[in-house]
Structure formats: C-alpha cells, structure tokens
N, C-alpha and C positions, 0 to 999 in steps of 0.2 A: 266171335266173342263181343258182346256188347260192352262198351267201356263207359267212362263217366258221362252222366247226364247232367246238363246244367238246367236247373229249375230256378226261375227268378220270382221272388216275392212281388217285386214291382215290375212294371212293363220294361222290357229290355232296351238295349242301347238305342235302337233306332226309332222307338215309339216316342218321339219327342213331344208331341202335342200334349199328352196327358201327364207328363212329368212335372213335378214342382219346379218352378223357374225363379231365378234371381237375375237382376240386371247386371250386365257387364258394362261399366260406365267408362267414359273417357277420363284420363288422369285429371285430378283436382289437386288443390293445395291441401295435402293431408298431413302437414307438419305436426298437427296436434292430435292426429288419429292414425298412427302408423299401423296399428293392429286393431281389427274389428271382427266381430262375429257376424257372418252373413247367412249362415244356416244354423238354426237352433232346433234340432230334432227332439222328439219326445224320448226321454230316458227309458231304459228297459232293464229288467233283471235277467241274469243268467245263473247257471249253477254256482259260479264262482264269484261273480261281481255284479254290482249295479252299474250300468254303463250309461254315460252321458255323451251322445254323439253331436258333433257340430263341425262347422267349417270356418276357418279363419281366412280373412283377406289381409294381405300384408303389403307394405311398400316394397319396392324393388331394391332391397338392401345390397345386393351384389354390385349394383351400379355405383355404390358408394365405397366399393372396395371392402365390404364386410362379409364375413362368413358366419353362418349360424352354428354355434357350438352346442347350445342347450336351450330347451324350452321348459320353463317351470310353470306349472299350473297350480294356482294358489287360491285359498279361501279368502274372498274379498274382505270379510269382516274381521277375521283373526290373523290374517297374513301368514297362516300356516301352509306349508307345502302339501299339496294333495297328490301330486304325481310329477315326475321329472322325465323328460325325454332327452337322452343323450344324442350327440351328433350321429353316432353309428346306428341309432334306432329311429331317426327322424322319418316320419311318413313321407310319401312322395309329395314334392312341391311342384305344382303346375306353374310354369313360367313361359314367357315368349322366348324362342319360337315353340309353338305347340306342335305336337305330332299331327300330321294331316292324314286323312283317310280317303279312300277312293269313292265313298258313298256320300260324303258331305264335306264341306270346307269349314274349318273352325275359324272363329273370329281372331283377330289380333287382341291380346290382352295387355293391360297396362299395370297389373299388380301380380303379386304371388298369392296362390291359394293352397291351403293345406287342410285336410280333414283329420279330425282327432276323435277317438272314443276314449273318454276318461274312464278308467276302471276304479270304482270305489268298493271297498270291502263291504260286504252285505250288513255287517253288524256295526258299521260306523255311521255317525250322524251325517246327514247330507248338507252340503253348503248351500246357503240361501243365495249366494252370488259368487261368481268365479271371475278371476282375472289372470293374466299371463305376464311372465317376465322372460324376455329373450336375452340371452347372453351371446354376444357376438364378439368376433375378433376383427380389428382393423389391420391395415397393412403393416403397422408397427408391432403387431402381436399384443396389442393392448385390449382389454375388455371394454366393450360398449354394452350398456344395459338399457333396454327399451321395455317399457311396460304398457300394457293396453289390453284390449279385447275383453272387457268386462261384460258379463251377461248373467241373466237369471235363468237357471234351468227350468224346464217346464214340468215340474214335479206334480202339478195339479191335473195333468192330462195322462191318459193311459194309451198305450200303443194298441193298434188294431190286432186282435187275435184271430188267426185263421186256422182251419183244419189242415191236417197233413195233405200235401198234394199227391202222395203215393200211399198205396196199401201193401200189406204183406210184411214179411219178416226180413231180417238181415239188411236193412237199409242203414247206411251211415251218412251223416251230414257233415260237410267240411267247409272251411273258408268263410265262416261268418263270425260275427262278434269279435272283430279285431280291427286294427287300423290299416291292415293290408288288404289284399285280394280285392273283392268287388267294392268295398266301402270307399276306397280312396279314389275311385274313378269319377272324373268330371268331364263334361263336354261343354264347349263354349260356342253356341250356335245362334245366329240371328239375334245377337245382343242379349242372349239368355244363358244362364248356367243350368245345365241339365245333370241330374244325378240318378238316372233311372236304374243303375245297378247297385245302388247304395246298400240295400239290405238283401241282396240276392245271396244265394248259397249254392254249393255244388253237392251233389250226392251220387252215390254209387250203390248198387245192390250186390251183395256178396252171396255166394252159395254156401252150403252148410260147411264147406271146408274153409270158408273165409277167403275165397278168391273172387275177384270181380268177374262178372259175366254179363 
C-alpha cells in the first residue's frame, strides 16, 4: 500500500543554495529592539482566512528568568488586537542548543526565532502596519510587557501561483496554511537562516472507499 507522499512547493530541506537566506548574526546590544521581523513573506488568501506569514527574531528572554505567556498581534495605527496566541498554542521557538543532524551541522544561535501566520477574516480591513506585545512572567510571577516587531505587510505583491503537482481524483492536501507542520521549520547553516520547507504540504491519494493507497 502506498502511503503519504510529501510534495514540497519549495526545494526541500537539503537544497540550501536556492533557498531564501537571512543572516545569523553575533549578539549585539539589542536593548531597544528586543523583537524584530526578519522574514516578511507575501500574504495569501485561503478558503477561510487571509494569512500574513513572517518570522520573529527575539532576545533570549529565558536567560532573564522570563517565561512567555502570550503574544498579542496588534494593528499599529489603531492599537486594536488582531490575534492573540496563548502559551499553550505558541509556535515552536528555535533556541540554543539546536537539534543537530547527521547530514549537516547547525550554527550556534544567539537569539530566539518563531514563525507566525497571522489569520485575518476575509471580510475585514487589512492593517497597514502590525506590531507585537509580549506578555511574560518573571520569577516573582509578575507580568513583564515588551513591545516591538513592527512591520508593513507586503499587500502590494502577489504570491506565485503554480499548477497542481498531481493529476487524477481523490487527492487530499494537508499540513499547510498553519503555524505548525512545515511552516515552522528553520535551519541555521553557514551563517544563514534557511526555510526551504516553509510552504510545503503533505498529500495522499484515496481510493473510492476513501482509504489511502
């Protein structure tokens, strides 16, 4: 029985050269910029939402005895809340030490990284600029609030549209258009940040009885 087939929209994990790259820098004095956007992808519509994908670079807050409780994503101009991520729903945060692989060695990193897809209702106005409010707890269980990571979404650009990579009936597509699965994956290699799996998806073909084959 043939099982799930992974088809990647972008070049997969080990094709590093052709992937979009960002610098992995040595630690600097970031006291005035604890949160910043280092990847700002082109937004795209789905059946349910208009999604704004991006990646945050953050200071190593755990070294200050802080735990992240909530991330609020806000409209910069109106200060209204667009979306809130609770502690139990936080995306994967990449931090040192990173997982190592037998095929390549990942760099040491000096910041935290987290990828987000902001879901907006299709019938709602789009924010001209976005920023973030982090709610953290210190060792005394007191709230610590840090704001930053402002950016302008790329609404004036359109994502590349490609044809289906498969033909025939009974295909299902999974694990795309979310903050989990492939989208969250980053690799830190040769002082660059790789995101080759970012918009990949999984698919499977079912028979007429809706069983995978």
